[in-house]
N, C-alpha and C positions, 0 to 999 in steps of 0.2 A: 135451272134448266138453261141450256145454251140457246142463243137467239137466232142463229143464222139458218136460212132455208136449206133444207136437205136436197141435194141433187141426186142423180142416179148413182148407185154404188156399183163398183166393178169388183167382183170377187177374184182375188188372185191366189194361186196355190203354189207359186214358185218358192223354193227355199234354197238359198245359196249364201255363201260367205267367203270373204277373203280378208284375213285379219293378221295382225302382228301380235295382238294380245292373246293370252290363253283364254279360251272360251269355256264357261261352265253353263250347264243347262239345268242344274238344280241348286236350290238355295243351300242345302246342307253342305254339299261339297265346297261351294264357294265360301261360305262363312267359316268353315273349318280351316280354310287356307289363310284367313286374315289374322293379323296380330290383334291381341286384345285391345279394346278401346274403340272399335269401329262404331259408326253412328248409323242407325236405321231410323228412317222417318216413314210412318204409316199413313200420314195425312188424314187421320181420323177427325181432326179438329178443323172445321171450316175457317178460312182466313177472311177477314173483312166481310164484305157483302157478296161472297162467292166469286168476286172478281178482283183478286189482288193485282197490284201493278206489276208490269214486267220489271224484273230485277229484284223481286222479293227474295230475301236471304233466309237461309236455314243454317243452323249450326248445332253441333253436338260435340262436346269435348274439344279436341284440337282441330276438328274438321269443319270447314265452312264452304258453302256453295250458294249461288243464287240461280233462279230460274228466269229465263228470258224468252219472250215470244217475238217473232219477226213482225207480226202485225197484231195490234190490240193488246189487251191485258191477258192475265193468266186466269185459270179457272180452278176453284176449290169447291168440291162437293161430292156427295155420295162416297166418301172415303177414298177418292182418287184426286189426282192433281194433273193439270194439263193446260193446253192452250185454249183460250176462250173462243177463238175464231177457227173455223175449219181450214182456212187457207194459210195457217201460220205454222212455221216450224217451232219446235220446242227445244230449247237448249239448257243444259245444266253446265254452269261455269264454276269450276273449282278454283277457289280464291287464294289459297296459301301455298301452293306448290308442294303439298305433302300427301296427295292422294294418288295412289297407283292402282287402286282397285275400286270398281263400282259394279253394282248389280241390282236387279229389281225386276218387277213385272212391267213390261213395256207393251202397249197395245193401242188400238184405236177404238173409239166409241162413236155412237150416233148422238143426236142432240138431246136424247133423254138419258145419257150416260150408260146406255146398253152396250156391252162388249160386242165388237165385230171381229170375226175371224178373217182379218184382212192382212195382206202382206205389209210389213213395215221394214224400214231401213234405219239402222243405228250406225252412226259414224262417231269415232273417237278421234281426239287430236293426235294420236300416235299413228294414224293411218288405217286403223282397224275399221272395216266396213262389214256389217252383217245384215243380210236380208233374210227374213224368215216369216212364216205365217203362224202366229200363236193359235193353238186350238182352244185355249181357255184363258180367262183373265189372270189366272195364277201361273201361267206359263212363265218360266224364269230364264233370264240370261244374266250371267255375271262375267266380268272381264278383269283380268290381272295383267297389267302392262309388263313388258320385258324389264329385266333388271336395269336400274339406272334411269328408267323413263317414268316421269310423273305426268299425269293427265291434266289438261286444262279445260277440255270441253267434252260433253257427250251431246249429240244432236239427234233428234227424231225428225226425219225428213217428212215432207208433205207433198202430196201429188195433186191437190186441188180438186178432189172428188167428194167433197162434203164428208170428210172424216176428221175426227178430232184426235190429235196426238195426246196420249194419256199415259200415266204411270202410277205405280203404287209400290209400297214397301221398298223404298230406295235405300240402299246401303252404300256408304262410302267409307274407305279406310285405307290402311297401309299393309303392305306385305314385306316382310324381311326376307332377304335372300342369304343362303349359306353357300360356301364354296362347294363345288362339285367334289365328289370323293377323289377323283384323279388330281384335281387342283390341290386338295388338301395333302395328298400323298407327295406331290412334287414340292410343296412348301416344306413338308417335313424333311425331305431329302436335302433341300437347300439349307435348312437350318442345321442339320447334322453335319453337312459338309463345311459350313461356315465355322461351326464349333471345333471341328477337327483341325481346320486350317489355323485357327487361333491357338489351339494347343501346341501345334507344331512350331509356330512362331515363338510362343512363350518358352518352349523347351530349348530353342537355340539361343535365347538371350542369356 
């Protein structure tokens, strides 16, 4: 159980977003977009004495990240993970430069780990910023960065009103991009033209 005093809660209903990454609002669509080998952490195992140190690392396969809080340690309990202090931002730091997709359940709780339907803001290192109000703890958000962009951080903002930034079922992974059909067609035309040019040159020799 978290230890900070609860202040008054301000219920927000605004939902807005401005983002560069592709946004997914259900896990099935997001997971279907990922390459095989992605890593999902469900936080079912409590770490340490419920208060892991800021910087605790997670890894699965080729993907690694750590969690950091701006103030105090982290929190592990009730099958969720988050910041131990209500006045602390929670950041996920991707460590190897190979992650361009991240998704999960992002929400706020009170001091007893009870879900709160409050507005939250997610910021990604590529400039993506999403603000929304989850209606339930399993409300989902997934992000796939633009081609050629790899993510370094995801941050849950804090507004200082006695809410704890929390998450669950966090998935990180990679997405492969294929050429657009028009690009593929142009490449084919270029290759055919090059081959024809070479044949003409060989015929003159």
